[in-house]
N, C-alpha and C positions, 0 to 999 in steps of 0.2 A: 089515485095516489095512495101510497102506503101511510098508515097511521098506527097509533098504539093499539087500537082495537083489532086491527088486522094482525098485528104482531102477536097479541095475546091469543087470538084465534089460531094462528099458526102454531103457537106453543102447545095448545091443547091437542092439535092434530099430530104434532111431533112427539108427544109424550109416549114413552115406551118404544120409540124408534131412534131418535137422535140421542147421542150420549151427552150427559151433562159433564162438561169438563171443569176441573178445579182451577183455583188461582194458586200458583206455585211461587216459591221464592227461594233465594239463595243468598247467604251473607256475602259470598264472594262477588256476586253480581252487584249487590248493594254497594260494596266497597268501590267497585269500578265506576258506578253511576253517581256515587256521592249522595244517594237517597235510597229509600226502600223501593224495590222494583218487584211488582207482582205480574206474573205471566199467565195469560189465559192460553193454554196449549191446545188449540184446535187441530193441531197435527195428530192428536189422539182421537179425533172424530172419525166416524165411519168414512172410508175411502181416503183417510189421511188429510182431510181439510174441512173447513167450515162450509164448503160448498154443498155438502150433503143436506144441510139444514134447508137451504133455499130450494134445492131440487125436489126434496121430498115434500116441502110445503106447497110448491107449485103444482106438482102432480096430484097431490091429495085434494087440491082445490078444484080440479077439473071434474066435470060431470062424468059419470061412468062411460057413457057412450062415446064421448069425445076422447077420453083417455084410452079406450080400447083400440082406437085406430092407430095409436102410437104417437111418439113424441120425437122432436128434432131439436138439436142444440148445436151451437158452435162454441168452441173452447180450446184453449191451449192445453188443457188437461184436467184441472181440478173440477171445474163445472161438468166436464165430460164424464168423469168418473161418478160424480154425484148423481147426475141424470141417469147414467147407465144403471147404477145400483137401484135407484128409486123405481125405474121402469121395470127392472127385474123383479123387485118386490111386489109390484102390482101386476106382473105377468103380461106386460105390454111391450111392443117393439120400440127400439130406440135407435135413431141414426144420429151420429155425431160427426160434425165437420171439424177437423183438426188440422193445424198447420203441420207441414211436413218436417219442420225443424223443431217440433215439440219434443221434450224428453221422451226417450223410448220407453221408459218405465210407465209414463202416463198413457201412452198409446196402447201398450200391452195390457195394462190394467183395465182400460176402457173396454177393450175387446174381450178380456176375461170375464167381464160382467155380462157379456152377451150382446153388447151393442155393435152395430155396424159402423165402422169408421170410414169416413170419406175424407181423403187428404186434400189440402189446398196449399198453394205456394204463397205463404205469407211474405217471405223475403222478396219474392218477385213482384209483389204488389197485387196479387189476386185478391178479390173481395170475398170474404167469408159470407157476408150478407147476401151477395148475389148468388153464390153457390147454394146457400140455404133456401133462398127464394125459389129457385128452380126445383129443388127437391120437395119443398113444401107444396108447391102447386101440383107437382106430378103425383105425389103419394098421399096428399090430404093429411099430413101430419101436423101436430100442434107444436109451434116453436116455443121453446122455453129459453128465453134470453138469459145471459149470464149475470146481468146486473140491472138492466133498465126494465124491470118487470115487477109490479107491485107485490105479487105473492112471493117472488124470490127475495125481494128486500125484506118482506115480513119474516120469512124463514131465517134470514141472516140476523135479523133483529132479535131473535130469541137468544142469541149469544149475549146481546146487550142486557136483556132481562136478567140473565145469570150473573153478569158482571155487577149490575146494580144491586142485586140481592146479596151477593157475597161481600161487596164493599160495605154495604150497610151493616152486615153482621160483624164485620171487622172494625166498625166505628169510623170508617173513612167517609168523610163528607165532601171533601174537595180533592181532586186529583186530575191530572191530564190522563186521558185514555188514548193511547196511540194505536192506530188501526192500520194494518197493511192495506194499501189502496190501489186499485186498478181503475175500474169504471165507477166505483163508488157504491156498489150495492151493499157491501159489508159495512162500510163506513156510515152510510146514511141510515141503515137499519139499526146499528148500534147507537147512533146519535138520537134517533127517535125514541128508542127504549130508555136511554139515559135521561132525555128531556122529561119523560113522564115519571120515571122511577128514581132517578138520582140526579136532580138538576145541578148539583154542585160538581158533577163530573163533566169535564170538557173534552169532547172527542176531537182528535186531531189526526188527519190522514198522513201517512208516511209513504214516500215513493222513492224509487231509485233515480240517481242522477241521469239526466237525459230523457227521462220519462216522467217529468214532474208537472204534467198538465193540470192536475187538480190543485196543486200548490199555487201555480200561476193563476189559475182560474179564480181561486178564492181571493187572491190579491187584486186581480183586475175587475172582479165582479161579473165576468162573462166567461163562457166556455172557451178555453184554449185547447189547441191540439198539439200532439207530438209530431215532430218532423219525420220520424221513422217509426216503424212498427216492430223492429227487431234489433238485435245487437247488444243485448244485455243479459246477464245470467239470470235475472229476475223474471223469467219467462211468464210466470203466473199473473203478473200485474202490468203487462205491457199494452194495456188498452190504449187506443189512439186518442180517446177523449172521454170525459165524464158523460154520463147519460142525461137525457133531457128530464128524466124524473129524478135522478140522484143528485144532480148539481144543485137545484133549488133547495133541496133538503140540507145539503152540506153547507151551502152559502148562508143559510139561516141559522144553523146550529153549530157548525164546527169552528174551532180555533184555527190559527194559521197552520199550514202544512209544514212538514219536515222532509228533508231530502238527504239520502245517505248514498255512500259510494259502494261499488261492488266489493272493495276490500273490507269495508265495515260490515257488510252483509256476511261475508265469509267468516270474519272473526266472530260475529254474533252466533253463527251456526256452530262454530267450534266450541264456543263457550256454553251454548245451550246443551250440547252433548256432554261436555266435560262436567258441568256443574248441576245440570238438571236431568241428565240421561235422556234427553229428547233429540230426535232427528228433525231438523227443520230444513226446508228448501230455501233457496235464496230469496224469492219473493215473499215467503212466509216469515222471513227473519228480519225484514226491514224495520219493523216497529221495535223489536228488541235492539237492533243496531242503533236506532235513534235514542232509545232510553240509555244505552251504555255510552255512546260516543258523541252525542249531541246534547249533553247535559246542560250546557249553558243556554240552550234554547227552550228549556223546560223549567217551569216554576213549581214550587211546593216541595214537601218532603216525601211524597209518595207519587209514583207513576205506575200506571197499569198499562200493559202492552199485550197485544195478541201475537201468538205464533200461528199464522193462519193456515199453514200447510207443511207437510213433511215428505212430499213426493219428489225425491231428488235422485238423479242418476249417481251411481257409485263414484264415477270420475270427478264429479263436482263436489261430492261430499268429501272425497279424499283431499281436495284443495282446501276445504274448510278445516279439516283436521290438521293440515300442515301449518295452519296459522297458530296453533296452540304452543304456548311456552311451557317448559317443564314446571311442575308444581313447585311452590315456594319450599325451600329447604333441600331441593334435589341438588346433588353435586353437579 
């Protein structure tokens, strides 16, 4: 299991490799939300998402002989890019199993980092786990899971250490911390870090409508699954269910989940660009969407939210920009 000691060890290994991202704010966003909104922009992280933290942490924890044989991962794109870059940095092979309907930018970026991409039919129900198992057995590669892996969770938890430290420096003792959530690796890692370093911060997962398995699981007390694996613009967080490692952590530490619509995600993406000059992808914008448009479900005068990724195809980003209204005072 991941714990705070593992997260702190991951932070030491990531020092000088992962970027430390700031907490940003905008008075315009505060006005929409009706409270102070602080944004942790992991879209500025290497490869455009927080996933690099977990990938680098996991590879750096392997012994040299095992790592040299190469690594394997399955991902819709952000974990793929993180593992591909970390493997490139260590000079080892990487094979990534990716859905055929993943954004083309993410597939291209993964290949550009030197990884071999193996496509699978997510929409048709093909199992990525089965595809990976066959490759793992044939090539003797080490599988780096996207979220249900202690070292990956620890790497993602380093983002929580930064949130806790910056919140403390700002004098923030209590706030909801909204985290974009798929399988729960990011959410559980941040929750573990906040438990140790900022216990007044309550971590809450945020998901898209139709893929709210974690929100339902927290309410029921058992792991729930999603009825489908695709069909939403938030491709980065369409995991079928929470992990066996991540769910117990979230169930113990997290507040109730929040659920947002595709329209709210697109509007949040547009506002992030307009007010913060940030590019967010749909799945990376769900937490900001909840902060802005689900204010009645949040308590306190401050909310902290992640933008977990910014790897978005141009056509989807154009839809987000189309949601923007003219600035106030424009004829």
